[in-house]
DRENPA-3360 file (N, C-alpha, C; in nm, 2 decimals, always signed):
BEGIN
1 = XXXXXXXX = +11.30/+9.54/+9.75/+11.28/+9.68/+9.79/+11.20/+9.68/+9.92 ~ +11.24/+9.77/+10.00/+11.17/+9.80/+10.13/+11.03/+9.85/+10.10 ~ +10.93/+9.81/+10.17/+10.80/+9.86/+10.15/+10.79/+10.01/+10.19 ~ +10.78/+10.09/+10.09/+10.77/+10.23/+10.11/+10.62/+10.28/+10.10 ~ +10.59/+10.38/+10.18/+10.46/+10.44/+10.16/+10.45/+10.52/+10.04 ~ +10.33/+10.56/+10.00/+10.32/+10.65/+9.88/+10.41/+10.77/+9.89 ~ +10.40/+10.84/+10.01/+10.47/+10.96/+10.03/+10.62/+10.94/+10.03 ~ +10.67/+10.83/+10.09/+10.81/+10.80/+10.09/+10.86/+10.77/+9.94;
9 = XXXXXXXX = +10.77/+10.71/+9.86/+10.81/+10.68/+9.72/+10.82/+10.81/+9.65 ~ +10.72/+10.90/+9.67/+10.73/+11.03/+9.60/+10.85/+11.11/+9.64 ~ +10.89/+11.11/+9.77/+11.00/+11.18/+9.81/+11.13/+11.12/+9.75 ~ +11.14/+10.99/+9.74/+11.26/+10.93/+9.68/+11.26/+10.96/+9.53 ~ +11.15/+10.96/+9.46/+11.15/+11.00/+9.32/+11.19/+11.14/+9.30 ~ +11.15/+11.23/+9.39/+11.20/+11.37/+9.38/+11.35/+11.38/+9.39 ~ +11.40/+11.30/+9.49/+11.55/+11.30/+9.51/+11.62/+11.25/+9.38 ~ +11.56/+11.15/+9.32/+11.62/+11.09/+9.20/+11.61/+11.19/+9.08;
17 = XXXXXXXX = +11.50/+11.26/+9.07/+11.49/+11.36/+8.97/+11.59/+11.47/+8.98 ~ +11.61/+11.51/+9.11/+11.72/+11.62/+9.13/+11.86/+11.56/+9.10 ~ +11.88/+11.44/+9.13/+12.02/+11.38/+9.10/+12.04/+11.37/+8.96 ~ +11.95/+11.32/+8.88/+11.97/+11.30/+8.73/+11.97/+11.44/+8.66 ~ +11.92/+11.54/+8.72/+11.93/+11.67/+8.66/+12.06/+11.74/+8.68 ~ +12.15/+11.68/+8.76/+12.28/+11.74/+8.79/+12.37/+11.71/+8.66 ~ +12.45/+11.81/+8.62/+12.54/+11.80/+8.51/+12.66/+11.71/+8.54 ~ +12.68/+11.68/+8.67/+12.79/+11.61/+8.71/+12.77/+11.45/+8.72;
25 = XXXXXXXX = +12.65/+11.41/+8.69/+12.62/+11.27/+8.70/+12.67/+11.19/+8.58 ~ +12.73/+11.07/+8.61/+12.78/+10.99/+8.49/+12.66/+10.90/+8.44 ~ +12.68/+10.85/+8.33/+12.58/+10.77/+8.26/+12.54/+10.64/+8.34 ~ +12.64/+10.57/+8.40/+12.61/+10.45/+8.47/+12.52/+10.48/+8.59 ~ +12.55/+10.59/+8.66/+12.47/+10.63/+8.78/+12.33/+10.67/+8.74 ~ +12.32/+10.75/+8.63/+12.19/+10.79/+8.58/+12.10/+10.67/+8.54 ~ +12.16/+10.57/+8.48/+12.09/+10.45/+8.44/+12.04/+10.37/+8.56 ~ +12.13/+10.37/+8.66/+12.10/+10.30/+8.79/+11.98/+10.37/+8.86;
33 = XXXXXXXX = +11.99/+10.50/+8.86/+11.88/+10.58/+8.92/+11.75/+10.56/+8.85 ~ +11.76/+10.56/+8.71/+11.64/+10.54/+8.63/+11.57/+10.41/+8.66 ~ +11.65/+10.30/+8.67/+11.60/+10.17/+8.71/+11.53/+10.17/+8.84 ~ +11.59/+10.24/+8.94/+11.53/+10.25/+9.07/+11.40/+10.33/+9.06 ~ +11.40/+10.43/+8.98/+11.28/+10.52/+8.97/+11.16/+10.44/+8.91 ~ +11.19/+10.35/+8.81/+11.09/+10.27/+8.75/+11.03/+10.18/+8.86 ~ +11.11/+10.11/+8.93/+11.07/+10.02/+9.04/+10.98/+10.09/+9.14 ~ +11.03/+10.21/+9.19/+10.96/+10.29/+9.29/+10.82/+10.33/+9.23;
41 = XXXXXXXX = +10.82/+10.38/+9.10/+10.70/+10.42/+9.04/+10.59/+10.31/+9.04 ~ +10.64/+10.19/+9.00/+10.54/+10.08/+8.99/+10.49/+10.04/+9.13 ~ +10.58/+10.05/+9.23/+10.54/+10.02/+9.37/+10.44/+10.13/+9.41 ~ +10.46/+10.26/+9.38/+10.37/+10.36/+9.42/+10.23/+10.35/+9.36 ~ +10.23/+10.30/+9.23/+10.10/+10.28/+9.17/+10.03/+10.16/+9.24 ~ +10.10/+10.06/+9.28/+10.04/+9.95/+9.35/+9.98/+9.99/+9.48 ~ +10.06/+10.07/+9.56/+10.01/+10.13/+9.69/+9.89/+10.21/+9.67 ~ +9.89/+10.30/+9.57/+9.78/+10.39/+9.54/+9.65/+10.31/+9.51;
49 = XXXXXXXX = +9.67/+10.21/+9.42/+9.55/+10.12/+9.39/+9.50/+10.05/+9.51 ~ +9.59/+10.00/+9.59/+9.54/+9.93/+9.71/+9.47/+10.02/+9.80 ~ +9.51/+10.14/+9.82/+9.44/+10.24/+9.90/+9.30/+10.27/+9.85 ~ +9.29/+10.28/+9.72/+9.16/+10.31/+9.65/+9.07/+10.19/+9.68 ~ +9.12/+10.07/+9.66/+9.03/+9.95/+9.68/+8.99/+9.94/+9.82 ~ +9.08/+9.97/+9.91/+9.05/+9.96/+10.06/+8.94/+10.07/+10.09 ~ +8.95/+10.19/+10.04/+8.86/+10.29/+10.06/+8.72/+10.25/+10.01 ~ +8.72/+10.20/+9.89/+8.59/+10.16/+9.83/+8.52/+10.04/+9.91;
57 = XXXXXXXX = +8.60/+9.95/+9.96/+8.55/+9.84/+10.04/+8.49/+9.89/+10.17 ~ +8.54/+10.00/+10.23/+8.49/+10.05/+10.35/+8.36/+10.13/+10.34 ~ +8.35/+10.19/+10.22/+8.23/+10.28/+10.20/+8.10/+10.19/+10.22 ~ +8.00/+10.25/+10.28/+7.87/+10.18/+10.30/+7.80/+10.17/+10.17 ~ +7.74/+10.06/+10.13/+7.67/+10.05/+10.01/+7.53/+10.12/+10.02 ~ +7.47/+10.18/+9.92/+7.34/+10.25/+9.93/+7.24/+10.15/+9.98 ~ +7.15/+10.20/+10.06/+7.04/+10.12/+10.12/+6.92/+10.12/+10.02 ~ +6.86/+10.01/+10.01/+6.74/+9.99/+9.92/+6.63/+10.08/+9.98;
65 = XXXXXXXX = +6.56/+10.15/+9.89/+6.44/+10.23/+9.92/+6.48/+10.37/+9.97 ~ +6.61/+10.40/+9.98/+6.65/+10.53/+10.02/+6.70/+10.61/+9.90 ~ +6.65/+10.72/+9.88/+6.70/+10.81/+9.77/+6.81/+10.90/+9.83 ~ +6.91/+10.92/+9.75/+7.02/+11.01/+9.79/+7.02/+11.14/+9.70 ~ +7.04/+11.25/+9.76/+7.05/+11.38/+9.69/+7.18/+11.45/+9.73 ~ +7.24/+11.51/+9.63/+7.36/+11.59/+9.66/+7.31/+11.73/+9.71 ~ +7.38/+11.77/+9.81/+7.36/+11.90/+9.87/+7.46/+12.00/+9.82 ~ +7.45/+12.13/+9.85/+7.53/+12.23/+9.79/+7.68/+12.21/+9.81;
73 = XXXXXXXX = +7.72/+12.14/+9.93/+7.86/+12.12/+9.95/+7.92/+12.00/+9.88 ~ +7.83/+11.93/+9.81/+7.88/+11.81/+9.73/+7.86/+11.68/+9.81 ~ +7.82/+11.68/+9.94/+7.79/+11.56/+10.01/+7.65/+11.51/+9.98 ~ +7.63/+11.39/+10.03/+7.50/+11.32/+10.00/+7.41/+11.33/+10.13 ~ +7.28/+11.34/+10.11/+7.19/+11.33/+10.22/+7.08/+11.23/+10.18 ~ +7.02/+11.17/+10.29/+6.92/+11.07/+10.26/+6.79/+11.14/+10.26 ~ +6.71/+11.11/+10.15/+6.57/+11.16/+10.15/+6.48/+11.04/+10.17 ~ +6.37/+11.07/+10.25/+6.27/+10.96/+10.27/+6.19/+10.94/+10.14;
81 = XX = +6.17/+10.81/+10.10/+6.09/+10.79/+9.98/+5.95/+10.84/+10.00 ~ +5.89/+10.89/+9.89/+5.76/+10.95/+9.90/+5.65/+10.84/+9.88;
% end
């Protein structure tokens, strides 16, 4: 399978869903599309997990001795230790 992005995977899965919803589709074609959808879904999960792991690796770890507080907008600010 060609390496698809998450967005490309979702777009193809939407196309497959539309195709199998058609009353004109035969059983062999529906099964073939189902197999493709399973492969694409597994690939999309792998891509999504890799993106999460990459994001977590990039985040800066908390600094020792610095307290963090949530502000009204949900972001964090650094407070000086007392």
